[in-house]
N, C-alpha and C positions, 0 to 999 in steps of 0.2 A: 707718282712718288713725290715729285717736287711739289705738287698741289697739296698733298697731305702734310708735308712738312711746313709749308707756308701757312696752311689752315691751323695746324697745331700751334704755331708761333703766334698767330693772331689770337687764338683762344687764350693762351697763356698771358699775353700782353693785356688783353681785356680783363681777365681775372685779376691781374695785378693792379690795374687801374681801378677796378671796383673795390678792391680791398683798400687801396690808398684812400679813396673817397669815403669809404665807410669809417676808417680809423680817424679821419679829420672831422667827421660830423660831431664827434662827442669830445674832441681834444680841447682842453681848457687852456687858455692863454691868460697869464698874469698881466694886468695893465695898471697904469697910474691914472689918476683922476684927470689929467690933461690929455690922456689918450682916448677917452670915451667921448661919444657924441654929445653935443650940448644938452639935449633933452635928458640924457641919462645922468650927465654930471649934475644937472639942476635937481634931479630927484635924489641923487646920492647926497648932495649938499643939504637939501631940505630934510631928509630922513636923518642925517648924521649931525644936525645942528646940536651943538653943545657936547658932542661926543667925539669919538676917534674912528676914522675909517681904517680898518685893519687890513683889508684885502679887497681887490676888485679883479674879477676874472670875466672873460668872455667865452662863449661856448655856442656852436651852431647846433640848433635843435630843430628838426623838421625843416631845414633849409633856411631858418631865420636865426640871426644873432641875438643871443639873450645874455644879459649882463648880470653878474652876481656880485653883491657887496656884502662883506661882513663888517658890521658897524657896531661899536660898543657905545651904548648910551645909558647913563644912569646906573652903571654897574651890571648891565645886562647886554649880551651880544645878540644881534639879530642877523639872519641871513635873508637878504632881500633880492629877489629876482626881478629884473627890470627889462622891459621890452626896449627896442631901439627908439621908440617914440617917447620914452620916458615914463610910460605907465607901469605900475607896479603889478607884476604877475602874481608874486607871492611874498609874504613876509612871515618869518618863522623865528621864534625864540630859540636860540641854541641852548641845549642843555648838555653839559659835560659831566 
């Protein structure tokens, strides 16, 4: 009986831990320019030259941190996804 209760407790704790890990996998965190790694900052500054950085977020995807920046340049806003090494993953024009 004690073994069954202990086993049930371990299964429940393991499920809770997996759920917590899964929920943080896609949770976005808002950052400032000074909080991102140097290569990411350089890419954001280069892409946002002459414009306005509206928002920067980080998110873990497939175990890797990916940064997203909304940048307004020349009357248009772009959503740029950037890898931790500063390389651009994607750049899309936002349409509202």
